[in-house]
PDBQT receptor file of N, H, CA, C and O in Angstrom, charges set to zero:
ATOM      1  N   UNK A   1      -9.219  87.436   0.351  1.00  0.00    +0.000 N 
ATOM      2  CA  UNK A   1     -10.560  86.890   0.180  1.00  0.00    +0.000 C 
ATOM      3  C   UNK A   1     -10.457  85.410  -0.204  1.00  0.00    +0.000 C 
ATOM      4  O   UNK A   1      -9.665  85.033  -1.067  1.00  0.00    +0.000 OA
ATOM      5  N   UNK A   2     -11.266  84.589   0.448  1.00  0.00    +0.000 N 
ATOM      6  H   UNK A   2     -11.909  84.895   1.149  1.00  0.00    +0.000 HD
ATOM      7  CA  UNK A   2     -11.236  83.154   0.180  1.00  0.00    +0.000 C 
ATOM      8  C   UNK A   2     -12.020  82.796  -1.077  1.00  0.00    +0.000 C 
ATOM      9  O   UNK A   2     -13.002  83.445  -1.435  1.00  0.00    +0.000 OA
ATOM     10  N   UNK A   3     -11.559  81.766  -1.715  1.00  0.00    +0.000 N 
ATOM     11  H   UNK A   3     -10.761  81.238  -1.424  1.00  0.00    +0.000 HD
ATOM     12  CA  UNK A   3     -12.263  81.187  -2.850  1.00  0.00    +0.000 C 
ATOM     13  C   UNK A   3     -13.600  80.628  -2.349  1.00  0.00    +0.000 C 
ATOM     14  O   UNK A   3     -13.658  80.072  -1.252  1.00  0.00    +0.000 OA
ATOM     15  N   UNK A   4     -14.650  80.764  -3.116  1.00  0.00    +0.000 N 
ATOM     16  H   UNK A   4     -14.604  81.216  -4.007  1.00  0.00    +0.000 HD
ATOM     17  CA  UNK A   4     -15.977  80.314  -2.710  1.00  0.00    +0.000 C 
ATOM     18  C   UNK A   4     -15.992  78.806  -2.432  1.00  0.00    +0.000 C 
ATOM     19  O   UNK A   4     -16.678  78.356  -1.514  1.00  0.00    +0.000 OA
ATOM     20  N   UNK A   5     -15.246  78.025  -3.213  1.00  0.00    +0.000 N 
ATOM     21  H   UNK A   5     -14.689  78.390  -3.959  1.00  0.00    +0.000 HD
ATOM     22  CA  UNK A   5     -15.195  76.584  -2.989  1.00  0.00    +0.000 C 
ATOM     23  C   UNK A   5     -14.554  76.253  -1.644  1.00  0.00    +0.000 C 
ATOM     24  O   UNK A   5     -14.991  75.332  -0.954  1.00  0.00    +0.000 OA
ATOM     25  N   UNK A   6     -13.531  76.994  -1.278  1.00  0.00    +0.000 N 
ATOM     26  H   UNK A   6     -13.175  77.742  -1.839  1.00  0.00    +0.000 HD
ATOM     27  CA  UNK A   6     -12.880  76.801   0.021  1.00  0.00    +0.000 C 
ATOM     28  C   UNK A   6     -13.854  77.132   1.143  1.00  0.00    +0.000 C 
ATOM     29  O   UNK A   6     -13.926  76.406   2.135  1.00  0.00    +0.000 OA
ATOM     30  N   UNK A   7     -14.598  78.210   0.998  1.00  0.00    +0.000 N 
ATOM     31  H   UNK A   7     -14.540  78.799   0.192  1.00  0.00    +0.000 HD
ATOM     32  CA  UNK A   7     -15.569  78.625   2.005  1.00  0.00    +0.000 C 
ATOM     33  C   UNK A   7     -16.667  77.580   2.168  1.00  0.00    +0.000 C 
ATOM     34  O   UNK A   7     -17.036  77.228   3.288  1.00  0.00    +0.000 OA
ATOM     35  N   UNK A   8     -17.177  77.095   1.065  1.00  0.00    +0.000 N 
ATOM     36  H   UNK A   8     -16.877  77.381   0.155  1.00  0.00    +0.000 HD
ATOM     37  CA  UNK A   8     -18.245  76.087   1.100  1.00  0.00    +0.000 C 
ATOM     38  C   UNK A   8     -17.737  74.795   1.728  1.00  0.00    +0.000 C 
ATOM     39  O   UNK A   8     -18.427  74.196   2.553  1.00  0.00    +0.000 OA
ATOM     40  N   UNK A   9     -16.547  74.363   1.350  1.00  0.00    +0.000 N 
ATOM     41  H   UNK A   9     -15.986  74.849   0.680  1.00  0.00    +0.000 HD
ATOM     42  CA  UNK A   9     -15.972  73.137   1.905  1.00  0.00    +0.000 C 
ATOM     43  C   UNK A   9     -15.760  73.269   3.406  1.00  0.00    +0.000 C 
ATOM     44  O   UNK A   9     -16.067  72.343   4.157  1.00  0.00    +0.000 OA
ATOM     45  N   UNK A  10     -15.241  74.401   3.848  1.00  0.00    +0.000 N 
ATOM     46  H   UNK A  10     -14.991  75.153   3.238  1.00  0.00    +0.000 HD
ATOM     47  CA  UNK A  10     -15.012  74.616   5.275  1.00  0.00    +0.000 C 
ATOM     48  C   UNK A  10     -16.329  74.634   6.043  1.00  0.00    +0.000 C 
ATOM     49  O   UNK A  10     -16.428  74.076   7.136  1.00  0.00    +0.000 OA
ATOM     50  N   UNK A  11     -17.338  75.277   5.464  1.00  0.00    +0.000 N 
ATOM     51  H   UNK A  11     -17.258  75.730   4.576  1.00  0.00    +0.000 HD
ATOM     52  CA  UNK A  11     -18.664  75.321   6.093  1.00  0.00    +0.000 C 
ATOM     53  C   UNK A  11     -19.227  73.908   6.242  1.00  0.00    +0.000 C 
ATOM     54  O   UNK A  11     -19.763  73.563   7.295  1.00  0.00    +0.000 OA
ATOM     55  N   UNK A  12     -19.110  73.099   5.209  1.00  0.00    +0.000 N 
ATOM     56  H   UNK A  12     -18.675  73.379   4.353  1.00  0.00    +0.000 HD
ATOM     57  CA  UNK A  12     -19.587  71.717   5.249  1.00  0.00    +0.000 C 
ATOM     58  C   UNK A  12     -18.864  70.929   6.340  1.00  0.00    +0.000 C 
ATOM     59  O   UNK A  12     -19.500  70.223   7.123  1.00  0.00    +0.000 OA
ATOM     60  N   UNK A  13     -17.553  71.049   6.392  1.00  0.00    +0.000 N 
ATOM     61  H   UNK A  13     -17.037  71.623   5.756  1.00  0.00    +0.000 HD
ATOM     62  CA  UNK A  13     -16.772  70.336   7.399  1.00  0.00    +0.000 C 
ATOM     63  C   UNK A  13     -17.126  70.793   8.810  1.00  0.00    +0.000 C 
ATOM     64  O   UNK A  13     -17.200  69.975   9.727  1.00  0.00    +0.000 OA
ATOM     65  N   UNK A  14     -17.344  72.082   8.989  1.00  0.00    +0.000 N 
ATOM     66  H   UNK A  14     -17.284  72.746   8.244  1.00  0.00    +0.000 HD
ATOM     67  CA  UNK A  14     -17.761  72.607  10.294  1.00  0.00    +0.000 C 
ATOM     68  C   UNK A  14     -19.118  72.032  10.697  1.00  0.00    +0.000 C 
ATOM     69  O   UNK A  14     -19.324  71.672  11.856  1.00  0.00    +0.000 OA
ATOM     70  N   UNK A  15     -20.037  71.949   9.742  1.00  0.00    +0.000 N 
ATOM     71  H   UNK A  15     -19.869  72.242   8.801  1.00  0.00    +0.000 HD
ATOM     72  CA  UNK A  15     -21.363  71.395  10.029  1.00  0.00    +0.000 C 
ATOM     73  C   UNK A  15     -21.287  69.921  10.410  1.00  0.00    +0.000 C 
ATOM     74  O   UNK A  15     -21.958  69.485  11.345  1.00  0.00    +0.000 OA
ATOM     75  N   UNK A  16     -20.479  69.159   9.696  1.00  0.00    +0.000 N 
ATOM     76  H   UNK A  16     -19.934  69.513   8.936  1.00  0.00    +0.000 HD
ATOM     77  CA  UNK A  16     -20.321  67.736  10.010  1.00  0.00    +0.000 C 
ATOM     78  C   UNK A  16     -19.717  67.573  11.402  1.00  0.00    +0.000 C 
ATOM     79  O   UNK A  16     -20.158  66.716  12.168  1.00  0.00    +0.000 OA
ATOM     80  N   UNK A  17     -18.722  68.377  11.736  1.00  0.00    +0.000 N 
ATOM     81  H   UNK A  17     -18.363  69.073  11.114  1.00  0.00    +0.000 HD
ATOM     82  CA  UNK A  17     -18.105  68.315  13.066  1.00  0.00    +0.000 C 
ATOM     83  C   UNK A  17     -19.118  68.661  14.149  1.00  0.00    +0.000 C 
ATOM     84  O   UNK A  17     -19.110  68.056  15.221  1.00  0.00    +0.000 OA
ATOM     85  N   UNK A  18     -19.989  69.628  13.879  1.00  0.00    +0.000 N 
ATOM     86  H   UNK A  18     -19.995  70.120  13.008  1.00  0.00    +0.000 HD
ATOM     87  CA  UNK A  18     -21.032  70.001  14.833  1.00  0.00    +0.000 C 
ATOM     88  C   UNK A  18     -21.970  68.815  15.085  1.00  0.00    +0.000 C 
ATOM     89  O   UNK A  18     -22.262  68.485  16.234  1.00  0.00    +0.000 OA
ATOM     90  N   UNK A  19     -22.437  68.182  14.013  1.00  0.00    +0.000 N 
ATOM     91  H   UNK A  19     -22.199  68.451  13.079  1.00  0.00    +0.000 HD
ATOM     92  CA  UNK A  19     -23.326  67.038  14.176  1.00  0.00    +0.000 C 
ATOM     93  C   UNK A  19     -22.628  65.902  14.920  1.00  0.00    +0.000 C 
ATOM     94  O   UNK A  19     -23.235  65.253  15.771  1.00  0.00    +0.000 OA
ATOM     95  N   UNK A  20     -21.364  65.662  14.606  1.00  0.00    +0.000 N 
ATOM     96  H   UNK A  20     -20.871  66.190  13.914  1.00  0.00    +0.000 HD
ATOM     97  CA  UNK A  20     -20.628  64.584  15.266  1.00  0.00    +0.000 C 
ATOM     98  C   UNK A  20     -20.539  64.820  16.780  1.00  0.00    +0.000 C 
ATOM     99  O   UNK A  20     -20.636  63.882  17.570  1.00  0.00    +0.000 OA
ATOM    100  N   UNK A  21     -20.355  66.074  17.165  1.00  0.00    +0.000 N 
ATOM    101  H   UNK A  21     -20.276  66.837  16.523  1.00  0.00    +0.000 HD
ATOM    102  CA  UNK A  21     -20.204  66.405  18.584  1.00  0.00    +0.000 C 
ATOM    103  C   UNK A  21     -21.545  66.547  19.303  1.00  0.00    +0.000 C 
ATOM    104  O   UNK A  21     -21.726  66.000  20.391  1.00  0.00    +0.000 OA
ATOM    105  N   UNK A  22     -22.471  67.266  18.711  1.00  0.00    +0.000 N 
ATOM    106  H   UNK A  22     -22.324  67.711  17.827  1.00  0.00    +0.000 HD
ATOM    107  CA  UNK A  22     -23.711  67.640  19.390  1.00  0.00    +0.000 C 
ATOM    108  C   UNK A  22     -24.887  66.690  19.142  1.00  0.00    +0.000 C 
ATOM    109  O   UNK A  22     -25.787  66.574  19.974  1.00  0.00    +0.000 OA
ATOM    110  N   UNK A  23     -24.869  66.021  18.006  1.00  0.00    +0.000 N 
ATOM    111  H   UNK A  23     -24.138  66.115  17.331  1.00  0.00    +0.000 HD
ATOM    112  CA  UNK A  23     -25.986  65.136  17.626  1.00  0.00    +0.000 C 
ATOM    113  C   UNK A  23     -25.421  63.850  17.007  1.00  0.00    +0.000 C 
ATOM    114  O   UNK A  23     -25.529  63.642  15.798  1.00  0.00    +0.000 OA
ATOM    115  N   UNK A  24     -24.819  62.991  17.837  1.00  0.00    +0.000 N 
ATOM    116  H   UNK A  24     -24.730  63.160  18.819  1.00  0.00    +0.000 HD
ATOM    117  CA  UNK A  24     -24.155  61.806  17.288  1.00  0.00    +0.000 C 
ATOM    118  C   UNK A  24     -25.075  60.864  16.517  1.00  0.00    +0.000 C 
ATOM    119  O   UNK A  24     -24.627  60.225  15.565  1.00  0.00    +0.000 OA
ATOM    120  N   UNK A  25     -26.335  60.762  16.896  1.00  0.00    +0.000 N 
ATOM    121  H   UNK A  25     -26.698  61.282  17.669  1.00  0.00    +0.000 HD
ATOM    122  CA  UNK A  25     -27.268  59.881  16.163  1.00  0.00    +0.000 C 
ATOM    123  C   UNK A  25     -27.481  60.393  14.733  1.00  0.00    +0.000 C 
ATOM    124  O   UNK A  25     -27.486  59.612  13.782  1.00  0.00    +0.000 OA
ATOM    125  N   UNK A  26     -27.655  61.702  14.594  1.00  0.00    +0.000 N 
ATOM    126  H   UNK A  26     -27.651  62.337  15.368  1.00  0.00    +0.000 HD
ATOM    127  CA  UNK A  26     -27.829  62.298  13.263  1.00  0.00    +0.000 C 
ATOM    128  C   UNK A  26     -26.548  62.113  12.451  1.00  0.00    +0.000 C 
ATOM    129  O   UNK A  26     -26.598  61.803  11.261  1.00  0.00    +0.000 OA
ATOM    130  N   UNK A  27     -25.407  62.304  13.101  1.00  0.00    +0.000 N 
ATOM    131  H   UNK A  27     -25.366  62.556  14.068  1.00  0.00    +0.000 HD
ATOM    132  CA  UNK A  27     -24.128  62.113  12.425  1.00  0.00    +0.000 C 
ATOM    133  C   UNK A  27     -24.003  60.683  11.899  1.00  0.00    +0.000 C 
ATOM    134  O   UNK A  27     -23.563  60.473  10.769  1.00  0.00    +0.000 OA
ATOM    135  N   UNK A  28     -24.391  59.700  12.717  1.00  0.00    +0.000 N 
ATOM    136  H   UNK A  28     -24.748  59.871  13.635  1.00  0.00    +0.000 HD
ATOM    137  CA  UNK A  28     -24.334  58.305  12.285  1.00  0.00    +0.000 C 
ATOM    138  C   UNK A  28     -25.228  58.063  11.074  1.00  0.00    +0.000 C 
ATOM    139  O   UNK A  28     -24.855  57.328  10.160  1.00  0.00    +0.000 OA
ATOM    140  N   UNK A  29     -26.402  58.681  11.067  1.00  0.00    +0.000 N 
ATOM    141  H   UNK A  29     -26.705  59.279  11.809  1.00  0.00    +0.000 HD
ATOM    142  CA  UNK A  29     -27.313  58.527   9.935  1.00  0.00    +0.000 C 
ATOM    143  C   UNK A  29     -26.735  59.170   8.676  1.00  0.00    +0.000 C 
ATOM    144  O   UNK A  29     -26.845  58.609   7.586  1.00  0.00    +0.000 OA
ATOM    145  N   UNK A  30     -26.123  60.337   8.823  1.00  0.00    +0.000 N 
ATOM    146  H   UNK A  30     -26.034  60.793   9.708  1.00  0.00    +0.000 HD
ATOM    147  CA  UNK A  30     -25.492  61.005   7.679  1.00  0.00    +0.000 C 
ATOM    148  C   UNK A  30     -24.335  60.169   7.139  1.00  0.00    +0.000 C 
ATOM    149  O   UNK A  30     -24.172  60.036   5.926  1.00  0.00    +0.000 OA
ATOM    150  N   UNK A  31     -23.541  59.614   8.033  1.00  0.00    +0.000 N 
ATOM    151  H   UNK A  31     -23.673  59.723   9.018  1.00  0.00    +0.000 HD
ATOM    152  CA  UNK A  31     -22.416  58.774   7.619  1.00  0.00    +0.000 C 
ATOM    153  C   UNK A  31     -22.915  57.518   6.903  1.00  0.00    +0.000 C 
ATOM    154  O   UNK A  31     -22.330  57.095   5.906  1.00  0.00    +0.000 OA
ATOM    155  N   UNK A  32     -23.990  56.926   7.410  1.00  0.00    +0.000 N 
ATOM    156  H   UNK A  32     -24.465  57.269   8.220  1.00  0.00    +0.000 HD
ATOM    157  CA  UNK A  32     -24.555  55.734   6.772  1.00  0.00    +0.000 C 
ATOM    158  C   UNK A  32     -25.089  56.065   5.377  1.00  0.00    +0.000 C 
ATOM    159  O   UNK A  32     -24.888  55.296   4.437  1.00  0.00    +0.000 OA
ATOM    160  N   UNK A  33     -25.762  57.196   5.243  1.00  0.00    +0.000 N 
ATOM    161  H   UNK A  33     -25.925  57.820   6.007  1.00  0.00    +0.000 HD
ATOM    162  CA  UNK A  33     -26.266  57.611   3.927  1.00  0.00    +0.000 C 
ATOM    163  C   UNK A  33     -25.116  57.852   2.964  1.00  0.00    +0.000 C 
ATOM    164  O   UNK A  33     -25.174  57.425   1.811  1.00  0.00    +0.000 OA
ATOM    165  N   UNK A  34     -24.076  58.531   3.422  1.00  0.00    +0.000 N 
ATOM    166  H   UNK A  34     -24.029  58.878   4.359  1.00  0.00    +0.000 HD
ATOM    167  CA  UNK A  34     -22.908  58.787   2.580  1.00  0.00    +0.000 C 
ATOM    168  C   UNK A  34     -22.285  57.475   2.116  1.00  0.00    +0.000 C 
ATOM    169  O   UNK A  34     -21.916  57.332   0.951  1.00  0.00    +0.000 OA
ATOM    170  N   UNK A  35     -22.172  56.526   3.029  1.00  0.00    +0.000 N 
ATOM    171  H   UNK A  35     -22.472  56.643   3.976  1.00  0.00    +0.000 HD
ATOM    172  CA  UNK A  35     -21.611  55.221   2.706  1.00  0.00    +0.000 C 
ATOM    173  C   UNK A  35     -22.484  54.478   1.693  1.00  0.00    +0.000 C 
ATOM    174  O   UNK A  35     -21.967  53.870   0.756  1.00  0.00    +0.000 OA
ATOM    175  N   UNK A  36     -23.802  54.526   1.877  1.00  0.00    +0.000 N 
ATOM    176  H   UNK A  36     -24.222  55.020   2.638  1.00  0.00    +0.000 HD
ATOM    177  CA  UNK A  36     -24.723  53.861   0.954  1.00  0.00    +0.000 C 
ATOM    178  C   UNK A  36     -24.637  54.471  -0.441  1.00  0.00    +0.000 C 
ATOM    179  O   UNK A  36     -24.706  53.752  -1.438  1.00  0.00    +0.000 OA
ATOM    180  N   UNK A  37     -24.490  55.769  -0.516  1.00  0.00    +0.000 N 
ATOM    181  H   UNK A  37     -24.435  56.353   0.294  1.00  0.00    +0.000 HD
ATOM    182  CA  UNK A  37     -24.364  56.436  -1.821  1.00  0.00    +0.000 C 
ATOM    183  C   UNK A  37     -23.056  56.024  -2.489  1.00  0.00    +0.000 C 
ATOM    184  O   UNK A  37     -23.030  55.712  -3.680  1.00  0.00    +0.000 OA
ATOM    185  N   UNK A  38     -21.966  56.026  -1.712  1.00  0.00    +0.000 N 
ATOM    186  H   UNK A  38     -21.987  56.279  -0.745  1.00  0.00    +0.000 HD
ATOM    187  CA  UNK A  38     -20.661  55.654  -2.271  1.00  0.00    +0.000 C 
ATOM    188  C   UNK A  38     -20.643  54.224  -2.807  1.00  0.00    +0.000 C 
ATOM    189  O   UNK A  38     -20.011  53.953  -3.829  1.00  0.00    +0.000 OA
ATOM    190  N   UNK A  39     -21.333  53.307  -2.124  1.00  0.00    +0.000 N 
ATOM    191  H   UNK A  39     -21.846  53.527  -1.294  1.00  0.00    +0.000 HD
ATOM    192  CA  UNK A  39     -21.332  51.898  -2.532  1.00  0.00    +0.000 C 
ATOM    193  C   UNK A  39     -22.401  51.598  -3.582  1.00  0.00    +0.000 C 
ATOM    194  O   UNK A  39     -22.486  50.474  -4.077  1.00  0.00    +0.000 OA
ATOM    195  N   UNK A  40     -23.215  52.596  -3.921  1.00  0.00    +0.000 N 
ATOM    196  H   UNK A  40     -23.146  53.509  -3.519  1.00  0.00    +0.000 HD
ATOM    197  CA  UNK A  40     -24.225  52.404  -4.957  1.00  0.00    +0.000 C 
ATOM    198  C   UNK A  40     -25.516  51.771  -4.478  1.00  0.00    +0.000 C 
ATOM    199  O   UNK A  40     -26.360  51.388  -5.288  1.00  0.00    +0.000 OA
ATOM    200  N   UNK A  41     -25.677  51.656  -3.164  1.00  0.00    +0.000 N 
ATOM    201  H   UNK A  41     -24.991  51.967  -2.506  1.00  0.00    +0.000 HD
ATOM    202  CA  UNK A  41     -26.915  51.086  -2.619  1.00  0.00    +0.000 C 
ATOM    203  C   UNK A  41     -28.079  52.068  -2.689  1.00  0.00    +0.000 C 
ATOM    204  O   UNK A  41     -29.245  51.674  -2.642  1.00  0.00    +0.000 OA
ATOM    205  N   UNK A  42     -27.751  53.324  -2.798  1.00  0.00    +0.000 N 
ATOM    206  H   UNK A  42     -26.804  53.643  -2.837  1.00  0.00    +0.000 HD
ATOM    207  CA  UNK A  42     -28.769  54.379  -2.799  1.00  0.00    +0.000 C 
ATOM    208  C   UNK A  42     -28.383  55.386  -3.867  1.00  0.00    +0.000 C 
ATOM    209  O   UNK A  42     -27.235  55.827  -3.925  1.00  0.00    +0.000 OA
ATOM    210  N   UNK A  43     -29.329  55.747  -4.707  1.00  0.00    +0.000 N 
ATOM    211  H   UNK A  43     -30.261  55.389  -4.660  1.00  0.00    +0.000 HD
ATOM    212  CA  UNK A  43     -29.065  56.699  -5.767  1.00  0.00    +0.000 C 
ATOM    213  C   UNK A  43     -29.272  58.127  -5.266  1.00  0.00    +0.000 C 
ATOM    214  O   UNK A  43     -30.228  58.417  -4.546  1.00  0.00    +0.000 OA
ATOM    215  N   UNK A  44     -28.372  58.994  -5.655  1.00  0.00    +0.000 N 
ATOM    216  H   UNK A  44     -27.596  58.758  -6.240  1.00  0.00    +0.000 HD
ATOM    217  CA  UNK A  44     -28.536  60.403  -5.317  1.00  0.00    +0.000 C 
ATOM    218  C   UNK A  44     -29.770  60.942  -6.013  1.00  0.00    +0.000 C 
ATOM    219  O   UNK A  44     -30.098  60.545  -7.131  1.00  0.00    +0.000 OA
ATOM    220  N   UNK A  45     -30.446  61.852  -5.331  1.00  0.00    +0.000 N 
ATOM    221  H   UNK A  45     -30.179  62.174  -4.423  1.00  0.00    +0.000 HD
ATOM    222  CA  UNK A  45     -31.614  62.505  -5.923  1.00  0.00    +0.000 C 
ATOM    223  C   UNK A  45     -31.216  63.944  -6.227  1.00  0.00    +0.000 C 
ATOM    224  O   UNK A  45     -30.791  64.693  -5.348  1.00  0.00    +0.000 OA
ATOM    225  N   UNK A  46     -31.363  64.301  -7.474  1.00  0.00    +0.000 N 
ATOM    226  H   UNK A  46     -31.709  63.692  -8.189  1.00  0.00    +0.000 HD
ATOM    227  CA  UNK A  46     -30.988  65.665  -7.907  1.00  0.00    +0.000 C 
ATOM    228  C   UNK A  46     -32.171  66.398  -8.445  1.00  0.00    +0.000 C 
ATOM    229  O   UNK A  46     -32.048  67.552  -8.854  1.00  0.00    +0.000 OA
TER     230      UNK A  46
């Protein structure tokens, strides 16, 4: 049985790969948002 964190991480990576292949515009937007969050240009909303 897989650890729940491993399962969640794999699911996330599979979803990102799907967007990259099937919906490149959405993937670009997700990548831009991730980059903006990492650089502090955009605050995460929790």
